[in-house]
C-alpha positions as CSV (number, residue, x, y, z in Angstrom):
1,X,-12.3,-8.7,17.9
2,X,-9.5,-8.4,15.8
3,X,-8.5,-5.8,13.2
4,X,-9.8,-8.2,10.3
5,X,-13.5,-6.9,11.9
6,X,-13.5,-3.9,10.9
7,X,-12.6,-1.7,7.8
8,X,-9.1,-0.3,7.5
9,X,-10.1,2.9,6.1
10,X,-13.7,4.4,5.9
11,X,-15.7,7.8,5.9
12,X,-18.1,8.2,8.7
13,X,-20.7,10.0,6.9
14,X,-22.8,10.9,9.6
15,X,-20.2,12.6,11.7
16,X,-17.6,13.7,8.5
17,X,-14.7,12.0,10.4
18,X,-12.0,9.8,8.4
19,X,-11.7,5.9,11.0
20,X,-8.7,4.5,10.6
21,X,-7.5,1.5,12.7
22,X,-4.2,2.5,14.6
23,X,-2.2,0.2,13.3
24,X,0.9,1.1,15.0
25,X,-1.1,-0.5,18.2
26,X,-1.3,-4.1,16.2
27,X,-0.9,-6.8,17.5
28,X,-1.2,-5.6,21.0
29,X,-4.5,-3.9,20.4
30,X,-7.6,-2.7,18.2
31,X,-7.6,0.8,18.5
32,X,-10.1,2.8,16.2
33,X,-8.8,6.5,15.3
34,X,-12.2,8.9,14.0
35,X,-9.9,12.1,12.5
36,X,-11.0,15.2,11.3
37,X,-8.4,17.8,12.3
38,X,-5.7,17.8,9.4
39,X,-2.8,17.6,11.3
40,X,-3.9,14.8,12.7
41,X,-4.5,12.8,9.3
42,X,-1.3,14.2,8.4
43,X,0.4,12.7,11.7
44,X,-1.8,9.3,10.4
45,X,-0.5,8.7,7.4
46,X,3.3,9.9,8.8
47,X,3.7,8.0,11.9
48,X,2.3,4.7,9.7
49,X,-0.9,4.7,12.0
50,X,-2.4,4.1,8.5
51,X,-0.2,2.9,5.9
52,X,-0.2,0.6,2.7
53,X,-0.1,2.8,-0.4
54,X,-3.4,1.8,-0.9
55,X,-4.9,2.8,2.3
56,X,-2.9,5.2,2.2
57,X,-4.6,7.0,-0.6
58,X,-8.3,5.7,0.3
59,X,-7.5,8.4,3.9
60,X,-5.8,11.0,1.5
61,X,-9.1,11.5,-0.8
62,X,-11.1,11.0,2.3
63,X,-8.9,13.5,4.6
64,X,-8.8,16.3,1.5
65,X,-12.5,16.0,1.2
66,X,-12.9,16.8,5.0
67,X,-10.9,19.5,4.4
68,X,-12.4,21.1,1.6
69,X,-15.7,20.9,3.7
70,X,-14.4,23.3,6.2
71,X,-13.1,25.6,4.2
72,X,-15.3,29.2,4.2
73,X,-15.2,30.3,1.0
74,X,-18.0,31.1,-2.1
75,X,-15.8,32.3,-4.4
76,X,-13.8,29.6,-6.7
77,X,-10.6,31.3,-6.3
78,X,-10.6,31.9,-2.8
79,X,-11.7,28.5,-2.4
80,X,-9.1,26.8,-4.3
81,X,-6.4,28.3,-3.4
82,X,-7.8,26.9,0.5
83,X,-8.2,23.7,-1.7
84,X,-4.1,23.3,-2.7
85,X,-2.7,24.5,0.2
86,X,-4.9,21.6,2.1
87,X,-3.3,19.2,-0.9
88,X,0.2,20.1,-0.4
89,X,0.1,20.1,3.4
90,X,-1.7,15.9,3.0
91,X,1.3,15.2,0.1
92,X,4.6,16.3,2.3
93,X,3.1,13.2,4.6
94,X,5.2,10.1,2.9
95,X,7.5,11.1,-0.1
96,X,7.5,7.2,-1.8
97,X,4.1,5.7,-2.0
98,X,2.6,7.2,-5.4
99,X,-0.8,6.4,-4.4
100,X,-0.9,9.8,-1.8
101,X,-0.4,12.1,-4.8
102,X,-2.1,10.0,-7.8
103,X,-5.6,10.3,-5.0
104,X,-5.1,13.7,-4.2
105,X,-4.7,14.3,-8.4
106,X,-7.6,12.8,-9.1
107,X,-9.4,14.8,-6.5
108,X,-7.7,18.0,-7.8
109,X,-8.4,17.2,-11.0
110,X,-12.3,16.7,-10.0
111,X,-12.3,20.2,-8.1
112,X,-11.3,22.0,-11.6
113,X,-13.6,20.0,-13.8
114,X,-16.4,21.5,-11.5
115,X,-15.1,25.1,-11.2
116,X,-18.3,26.6,-12.9
117,X,-20.7,25.1,-9.8
118,X,-21.3,26.1,-6.3
119,X,-18.4,25.8,-3.9
120,X,-20.6,23.3,-1.9
121,X,-21.8,21.1,-4.9
122,X,-17.9,21.1,-5.4
123,X,-17.8,19.6,-1.8
124,X,-20.6,16.9,-2.1
125,X,-18.6,15.7,-5.5
126,X,-15.9,15.1,-3.8
127,X,-17.4,13.5,-1.1
128,X,-18.8,10.9,-3.7
129,X,-15.4,11.0,-5.9
130,X,-13.5,9.4,-2.1
131,X,-16.5,6.9,-1.6
132,X,-15.7,5.8,-5.3
133,X,-11.6,5.6,-4.2
134,X,-12.6,3.5,-1.8
135,X,-15.3,0.8,-3.0
136,X,-12.6,0.5,-6.4
137,X,-10.1,-0.3,-4.4
138,X,-11.7,-3.5,-3.2
139,X,-13.0,-4.0,-6.5
140,X,-9.3,-3.7,-7.8
141,X,-7.8,-6.0,-4.9
142,X,-9.7,-8.6,-5.8
143,X,-9.4,-8.2,-9.4
144,X,-5.1,-8.5,-8.6
145,X,-6.0,-11.7,-6.5
146,X,-7.6,-13.3,-9.2
147,X,-5.0,-13.0,-11.6
148,X,-2.7,-14.3,-8.8
149,X,-4.3,-16.7,-7.8
150,X,-4.3,-18.2,-11.7
151,X,-0.8,-18.5,-11.5
152,X,-1.4,-21.2,-8.4
153,X,-2.2,-24.4,-7.2
154,X,-3.6,-25.9,-4.1
155,X,-1.2,-26.4,-1.6
156,X,1.7,-24.5,-2.3
157,X,3.6,-22.7,-0.1
158,X,4.0,-18.3,-0.5
159,X,6.8,-16.1,0.8
160,X,5.6,-12.4,1.2
161,X,7.2,-9.6,2.2
162,X,6.0,-6.9,4.9
163,X,2.7,-6.2,4.7
164,X,0.2,-6.1,1.4
165,X,-2.6,-7.2,3.6
166,X,-5.9,-6.3,4.1
167,X,-4.3,-3.6,6.6
168,X,-2.9,-2.1,3.8
169,X,-6.3,-1.4,1.3
170,X,-9.7,-1.7,2.6
171,X,-10.2,-5.2,2.0
172,X,-8.1,-8.5,0.4
173,X,-4.6,-6.8,0.2
174,X,-2.6,-7.0,-2.8
175,X,-0.1,-9.2,-2.5
176,X,-2.1,-10.8,0.3
177,X,-5.4,-11.2,-2.7
178,X,-4.5,-14.4,-4.1
179,X,-4.0,-15.8,-0.7
180,X,-7.5,-15.0,0.5
181,X,-8.7,-16.1,-2.4
182,X,-7.1,-19.3,-2.5
183,X,-8.3,-19.7,1.3
184,X,-11.5,-19.6,0.4
185,X,-11.5,-21.6,-2.1
186,X,-9.4,-24.2,0.3
187,X,-6.4,-23.7,-1.6
188,X,-4.5,-25.3,1.4
189,X,-1.8,-22.8,0.9
190,X,1.0,-22.5,3.5
191,X,2.6,-18.7,3.9
192,X,5.9,-17.5,4.9
193,X,5.9,-14.0,6.0
194,X,9.3,-12.4,6.8
195,X,9.3,-10.4,10.1
196,X,10.4,-7.0,7.6
197,X,12.4,-4.0,9.6
198,X,12.7,-1.6,10.7
199,X,8.8,-1.2,11.6
200,X,8.5,-5.5,11.4
201,X,5.0,-5.0,9.5
202,X,5.6,-8.7,8.2
203,X,4.9,-9.8,12.0
204,X,3.0,-7.2,13.9
205,X,0.6,-7.3,10.5
206,X,0.5,-10.1,8.0
207,X,1.4,-12.2,10.3
208,X,-1.4,-10.8,13.1
209,X,-4.4,-11.1,9.6
210,X,-3.5,-14.2,8.3
211,X,-3.3,-16.2,11.4
212,X,-6.5,-14.9,12.7
213,X,-8.2,-15.2,9.1
214,X,-6.9,-19.1,9.5
215,X,-4.1,-19.2,6.9
216,X,-1.4,-21.6,7.2
217,X,1.2,-18.9,8.6
218,X,4.9,-19.1,9.7
219,X,6.8,-15.9,11.2
220,X,10.3,-16.3,10.0
221,X,12.7,-13.2,10.5
222,X,14.2,-11.5,6.8
223,X,17.5,-13.1,6.9
224,X,15.7,-16.7,7.0
225,X,14.4,-16.4,3.4
226,X,17.2,-17.9,1.5
227,X,17.0,-20.4,3.8
228,X,13.2,-21.7,3.1
229,X,13.5,-21.4,-0.5
230,X,16.1,-23.8,-0.1
231,X,14.7,-26.0,2.1
232,X,11.8,-26.3,-1.3
233,X,9.3,-24.7,1.3
234,X,8.4,-21.8,-0.9
235,X,7.0,-22.1,-4.2
236,X,6.1,-18.4,-5.0
237,X,6.9,-15.0,-3.4
238,X,4.2,-12.2,-3.8
239,X,4.9,-8.9,-2.7
240,X,2.9,-5.2,-3.0
241,X,4.9,-2.1,-4.0
242,X,4.8,1.5,-3.5
243,X,5.8,2.5,-6.8
244,X,6.4,1.3,-10.0
245,X,8.6,3.0,-12.4
246,X,8.2,2.8,-16.4
247,X,11.0,0.6,-16.7
248,X,9.5,-2.7,-14.1
249,X,11.7,-1.4,-11.4
250,X,9.6,-1.1,-8.0
251,X,9.8,0.3,-4.4
252,X,9.0,-1.6,-1.9
253,X,9.7,-1.6,1.9
254,X,13.2,-2.3,3.1
255,X,14.6,-6.2,2.1
256,X,12.6,-7.0,-0.9
257,X,15.3,-6.8,-3.4
258,X,17.4,-9.0,-1.2
259,X,13.7,-11.2,-1.4
260,X,13.8,-11.0,-5.1
261,X,17.3,-11.9,-5.5
262,X,17.4,-15.1,-3.5
263,X,13.9,-16.2,-5.3
264,X,16.2,-15.5,-8.7
265,X,18.8,-17.8,-7.4
266,X,16.1,-20.6,-6.2
267,X,14.3,-20.1,-9.5
268,X,11.0,-19.0,-7.7
269,X,9.3,-16.5,-9.2
270,X,8.7,-13.5,-7.9
271,X,5.5,-11.3,-8.3
272,X,5.0,-7.3,-7.5
273,X,1.2,-7.2,-7.1
274,X,0.8,-3.1,-7.8
275,X,-2.4,-1.3,-8.7
276,X,-2.4,0.4,-11.9
277,X,-2.5,3.8,-9.5
278,X,1.2,2.9,-8.2
279,X,2.5,2.6,-11.7
280,X,4.2,5.8,-12.1
281,X,4.5,7.2,-15.8
282,X,5.9,10.1,-14.7
283,X,9.0,7.3,-13.3
284,X,11.6,6.5,-15.5
285,X,13.3,4.3,-13.2
286,X,14.1,3.0,-9.7
287,X,17.4,5.6,-9.9
288,X,14.1,8.7,-9.8
289,X,12.2,6.7,-6.4
290,X,13.0,8.9,-3.4
291,X,13.6,6.7,-0.4
292,X,12.0,7.4,2.3
293,X,14.5,7.3,5.8
294,X,13.2,6.5,9.3
295,X,13.9,8.0,12.7
296,X,17.1,5.8,14.2
297,X,15.4,5.3,17.5
298,X,12.7,2.7,15.1
299,X,16.2,0.4,14.7
300,X,18.1,1.2,18.1
301,X,15.3,1.5,20.4
302,X,11.9,1.6,19.7
303,X,10.9,-2.6,20.3
304,X,13.2,-3.1,23.2
305,X,13.0,-2.3,27.1
306,X,15.9,-0.8,26.9
307,X,18.5,0.8,24.1
308,X,19.6,-2.2,21.8
309,X,22.4,-0.5,19.9
310,X,25.4,1.4,21.8
311,X,24.7,5.2,22.4
312,X,26.4,7.6,19.6
313,X,26.8,4.7,16.5
314,X,25.4,5.8,13.0
315,X,22.4,4.0,12.0
316,X,21.3,3.9,8.5
317,X,17.4,3.4,8.1
318,X,15.8,3.8,4.7
319,X,12.1,2.5,5.0
320,X,12.2,1.3,1.2
321,X,14.6,-0.3,-0.8
322,X,14.2,-0.9,-4.8
323,X,14.0,-4.1,-6.7
324,X,15.2,-4.4,-9.9
325,X,13.0,-5.0,-13.2
326,X,15.8,-7.9,-14.0
327,X,14.6,-9.8,-10.5
328,X,10.6,-9.5,-11.1
329,X,9.3,-12.3,-12.9
330,X,5.5,-10.3,-13.4
331,X,3.5,-7.5,-12.1
332,X,-0.2,-8.2,-11.9
333,X,-2.4,-5.8,-12.0
334,X,-6.1,-5.3,-11.9
335,X,-6.1,-5.1,-15.5
336,X,-3.7,-8.3,-16.0
337,X,-0.5,-9.6,-15.4
338,X,2.0,-7.9,-16.9
339,X,5.3,-9.3,-18.3
340,X,8.9,-8.2,-19.8
341,X,9.8,-6.3,-21.3
342,X,8.4,-3.7,-19.1
343,X,9.1,-0.8,-20.9
344,X,6.3,-2.0,-23.7
345,X,3.7,-4.0,-21.0
346,X,3.5,-1.2,-18.3
347,X,2.3,1.6,-21.6
348,X,0.3,-0.7,-22.7
349,X,-1.5,-1.7,-19.2
350,X,-1.7,2.2,-18.3
351,X,-3.4,2.1,-22.0
352,X,-5.9,-0.3,-21.1
353,X,-6.9,1.3,-17.9
354,X,-7.0,4.9,-20.1
355,X,-9.5,3.3,-22.4
356,X,-11.7,1.6,-20.0
357,X,-11.7,5.2,-18.2
358,X,-13.2,6.5,-21.0
359,X,-15.6,4.0,-22.2
């Protein structure tokens, strides 16, 4: 069995455990982790055992529910003080993916809305909310897939960077959702996957899951993207993202901005696939997005039997970069396709979401 035969993130209700695929072990082996302890859940998020903005959000929601379940308190104020501490701890695991904070804030809101209830009742509601966040992720990704597929024709060549696939969500993925729906409907897409430094998620994860699904998949190194574009093999680029600023700037795995600029040069549409939970109303522009830096060893040693770089050499290893809004053709959300000017269109799509939530 491959990883696509398992759910990326789930709650084992009988055992009260967060169940994830350890993505650091792919594609070599499929290892299922069952986590209860908050330190283990924090490590899983920080060490990218669970990764991808939507999957991180679902994992955080389940994680904070498990933390709440273990709180020994009958008084709300005591319970909430311990809940806030657990929330802040999980939030410290990753700084860039806004879904982490979005999911934790949503769980926090559920607590405050029900502070008059007994603690046991609040915990039960948190379990229900975590399950709802997970199920909504599946529906969100499918909707993104439908909107994305509406922009495509059978037989097209597509390029994606990093992993915004099923492994980054509960199902379908974001950037890969149009590809999976196209596969179901016989579109015959040809997909190019950038290997994606520094952790090679494109090679280890995207190429793995798309190939395992039966899709026509070709792996390329990051610096080959302009060549396949110049050859006429790419008709559209689909990537995910970890945060969208209100001016349309988007943070995604390092190298995404380079792909966007190459796509602009070759007149290829470049699409960001983003759940509305990834749009940050508090973030004015990409300049306000904190970019996570990873350990130097991920570049110099991680993929080699012996150290590849000379001892003592300095290493700059940002995990993400920001693609300026001017290079983004459109942002595809579960509520529709957002086009420039993003300052207005992003506000409109969030208002549409708010209206839907308010019924």
